[in-house]
N, C-alpha and C positions, 0 to 999 in steps of 0.2 A: 413695130410697136408690140408691147406686151399687153395682155388682158387687163391688168391692174392700171396701167397707164391710160388705156382707153376708157376705163370706168371713171377715172378722174376727170377726163375731158368731156364726157357725155353730158353732164349737166350744164356746163357752159355753152356747149354747142347747140343744146336744145333751145337756147334763147336766140339763136341766129335766125336769119331768114332761110326759107326753104333751099334757095339756090346755094347759099353758103354752107348749110348743113350737108346738102348733096355733095358739094365739092370736097368737104372734109371726109365724109364716109367713103367716097369713091377713091380718094387718095390713100386712105387706110387700107381699102380692099386691093388697091393696086401694088402695095408694097409686097415684095416677094418674100420677106422674112416673116410674115405673119404665120401664126399658128392657127389651127382651126377654131379655137375658142374666140379669137379676135375676129375671124371671118364671120362666125355665127352672130356675134354681138353686133358688129358693124352692119351687117345685113339687116338684122332685126331693127335697130335704131333708124336705119335709113328708111325701112318700110314704115315705121312708126311716124316718121316725119311726114310722109305722104298721107298716112292715115289721118293724122291731125289736120291736114290741109283739106281733107275730104275727098282725096283721090284714091278711092278704094281699089280701083283696077290697077293702078300703078303699084300700090302697096302689095297687092296680091302677086303681081308679077315679080316683085323683088324678093318677097318672102317665100314664094313657092319652091325655089330650088333647095333651100334648106330643109323644108318640110318633106319633100320627096326623097331626100337623101338623109333623113334623120338617123338611120341605123349607123351611118358612118361618121356622124357628127359627134363631137364630145358633148357630154351632158353638162350644160350650163343653164342657168335660169332663163336666159334669153331664148333658148330652144323651146322650152315649155311655154314661154310667153308667146312665141311665134305661132304655136298650135292654137293657143287661146285667141290670139288676134285673128288668125285665119278663120276660126270658127265664128267669131263675131262678124266679120265682113261677109262671110257666106250666109249667115242668118239674115243680116240686113239686106243683101241682095235678093235672097228668097222672099223676104217680106215685101220688098219693093215690087217684085215681079207679081206676087200674089195680089197685092193691092191694086196694081195697074189692071190685071185681069178682072178683078172684082169691079172696078170702076167702069171698065169697058163693057162688061156684060150686064151689069145690074143698075147702071145709072144712065 
């Protein structure tokens, strides 16, 4: 699958259930003919699906490999978005930990 083909499919796939989205993106990632742009985009959108479902840990687990290897990844908008999404998830994780600490100590 080419990057442009994936972008045409993304909007329709986003309306499916999480399990169907996961199957689609896993199939895309398992194709051996994919270029790195497709891998980055499919990984990002799979992570976004979990993020929208509220499963931040799974989303971080999926997106983390492209964040860690960003220097060898092609520059596509999904790579920048992956950094932003990771920052949001880490911020909310930190806020959650801080608020739990506050309530345990002060209430």
